[in-house]
C-alpha positions in Angstrom: 19.3 -7.9 -62.3 17.2 -10.9 -63.0 16.2 -13.6 -60.5 18.0 -16.9 -61.0 15.8 -20.0 -61.6 17.3 -23.4 -62.1 16.2 -25.4 -65.1 15.7 -29.1 -65.2 18.4 -29.5 -67.8 21.0 -27.7 -65.7 20.7 -30.1 -62.7 23.9 -32.0 -61.9 23.3 -34.8 -59.4 26.1 -36.0 -57.0 26.2 -39.2 -55.0 26.6 -39.0 -51.2 27.0 -41.7 -48.5 25.6 -41.4 -45.0 26.5 -43.8 -42.3 23.4 -44.6 -40.2 25.5 -45.8 -37.2 26.9 -42.4 -36.5 23.8 -40.6 -35.4 20.2 -41.2 -34.3 17.5 -42.2 -36.8 15.9 -38.8 -37.0 19.2 -37.0 -37.7 20.1 -39.5 -40.4 16.7 -39.2 -42.1 16.9 -35.4 -42.0 20.3 -35.3 -43.6 19.2 -37.7 -46.3 16.0 -35.7 -47.0 17.9 -32.5 -47.3 20.2 -34.0 -49.9 17.4 -35.7 -51.8 15.5 -32.4 -52.0 18.6 -30.4 -52.8 18.3 -27.8 -50.1 22.1 -27.9 -49.4 22.7 -26.4 -52.9 23.1 -22.7 -53.5 21.0 -23.0 -56.6 18.0 -24.6 -54.9 14.8 -24.0 -56.6 11.6 -25.4 -54.9 9.7 -26.5 -58.0 12.7 -28.3 -59.6 14.0 -31.7 -58.4 17.7 -30.8 -58.0 18.6 -33.3 -55.2 21.4 -35.8 -55.1 21.5 -39.6 -55.0 21.8 -40.7 -51.3 23.3 -44.0 -50.1 22.6 -44.9 -46.5 24.9 -47.7 -45.2 24.8 -49.7 -41.9 21.0 -49.5 -41.6 21.1 -52.5 -39.2 23.1 -50.4 -36.7 20.7 -47.4 -36.6 20.5 -45.7 -33.2 17.3 -44.5 -31.5 17.3 -42.4 -28.3 15.1 -42.9 -25.2 12.7 -45.8 -25.1 11.6 -45.5 -28.8 12.8 -49.0 -29.5 10.1 -50.4 -27.3 7.5 -47.7 -27.5 7.3 -46.9 -31.2 5.0 -49.2 -33.1 4.5 -49.9 -36.8 1.0 -51.0 -37.9 -0.2 -52.6 -41.0 -3.7 -53.8 -42.0 -4.7 -55.7 -45.1 -8.3 -54.6 -44.9 -9.7 -57.9 -43.8 -11.3 -58.2 -40.3 -8.8 -59.2 -37.7 -5.7 -58.6 -39.8 -4.1 -55.7 -37.9 -0.4 -56.4 -37.4 1.6 -54.5 -34.8 5.4 -54.5 -34.6 7.8 -52.5 -32.4 10.7 -50.6 -33.8 13.3 -53.0 -32.4 11.5 -56.0 -34.0 11.2 -54.2 -37.3 14.9 -53.3 -37.2 15.8 -56.9 -36.7 13.4 -58.1 -39.5 13.9 -55.3 -42.1 16.1 -52.3 -41.1 16.1 -50.8 -44.6 12.3 -50.2 -44.5 12.6 -48.3 -41.2 15.0 -45.8 -42.7 13.0 -45.6 -46.0 9.9 -44.8 -44.0 11.6 -42.1 -41.9 13.1 -40.4 -44.9 9.8 -40.6 -46.8 8.0 -38.9 -43.9 10.4 -36.0 -44.1 10.0 -35.4 -47.8 7.4 -32.9 -49.0 4.1 -34.4 -50.1 4.1 -33.3 -53.8 4.6 -34.6 -57.3 8.4 -34.7 -56.8 8.3 -37.1 -53.9 8.3 -40.4 -55.9 11.4 -39.3 -57.9 13.2 -38.2 -54.7 12.4 -41.4 -52.9 13.6 -43.5 -55.9 17.1 -41.9 -55.5 17.4 -43.2 -52.0 19.5 -46.4 -51.7 19.6 -48.1 -48.3 22.0 -51.0 -47.4 22.3 -53.1 -44.3 26.1 -53.4 -44.2 29.1 -51.3 -45.1 29.3 -52.4 -48.7 27.3 -51.0 -51.6 27.4 -51.4 -55.4 27.7 -47.7 -56.2 31.5 -47.3 -55.7 31.9 -46.5 -59.4 30.0 -43.2 -58.9 32.7 -42.0 -56.4 30.2 -40.9 -53.7 31.1 -38.2 -51.2 31.0 -39.3 -47.6 28.9 -36.9 -45.5 29.6 -36.4 -41.9 26.3 -35.8 -40.2 27.3 -32.3 -39.1 27.1 -31.4 -42.8 30.8 -31.4 -43.5 32.3 -33.4 -46.3 35.3 -35.7 -45.7 
């Protein structure tokens, strides 16, 4: 009996929708990363990018537990002296909630040559509506069950 190995030409990508208002930020990011990587598939092969397209809706309604909204900080620096910028999670969600989810999912993806392609298949939207209805996406409950 030979060992099965998925080939790049045999990959069939589905579209899935995850609602960010149903679970905490980490759980949403973990579910999205698992679908982007393709670990939910029985034919998962680590060196082949076999993941799905992931649509995250309601990013402005993302939940965080504990006091993370005030205690978690995002830093950016342009390289010039005195240009360090500090922003709390609650401020960043108000200003740009999509980037919070994109950063959380990117942190959960493996750091390898497949990361950029996987990150490009992530689509994050602030509200309930998204332009990918024609792909007939599967709505994923965050317990892993399909609806």
